[in-house]
N, C-alpha and C positions, 0 to 999 in steps of 0.2 A: 549785185550783190557780192560781196566777197566770200569765197568758199575755200576752206582749209584743203592745201594740196596733198596733205597727209591722210586725212580720214574723210575729206569731201564734205565735212560738217558745216553747218551754217551759224554754229553759236560761237561766234566772233565777237571779241570785246575789244574796244578801241582803249589802248594804256598811253598812248603819245600821239604826236602830230602825223606819223608815219608806221607806228608801231600797234600791232594788234596781237591778241592772245586768244588760242583756239581752247575753249572750255571743255571740248570733248576729248582732244588728246594732249592737252597741256603742253603745246608748242608755242613759240612766239613767232609772229611773222612780221617783217618789215616790207613796207611798199615803197619801191624805187622805180618811178616811170610807169610801166607797164608790166613790171617784173616784181614777183613776191622773193623774198629771201627768206628762208626757214632756219630756224635756230631751236635747239634744245636747251632748255635751262638747267644746269648743274647745280649741284647740291650747294656749293659755294655762291651761287648767284650770277656766275658767269654764263656766258652764251658759247655754244658750239655750233658750227655751221652744219645744216643737214642738207644744204643746196646739192650737194652731189649725189643724193638719192633720188632726185627728181630731174626730169628731163626739162629743157627750158620752156617746151609747150604746157607741161603741166604746173609749171610757176608763172605762166603768163595771166593776166588779169582777163 
């Protein structure tokens, strides 16, 4: 089961073939291989990477 690396929550919704959304902390997750990339959704709809806030181990599936 996919867990959010930010809040460790399980309320994850699928929004694309490799894209997910955490309903607990409102961030977007993209799965690439065995790694999760974390993005903040900006007010204009663009995405800003939050990957630098997490270790590789925290972002691993």
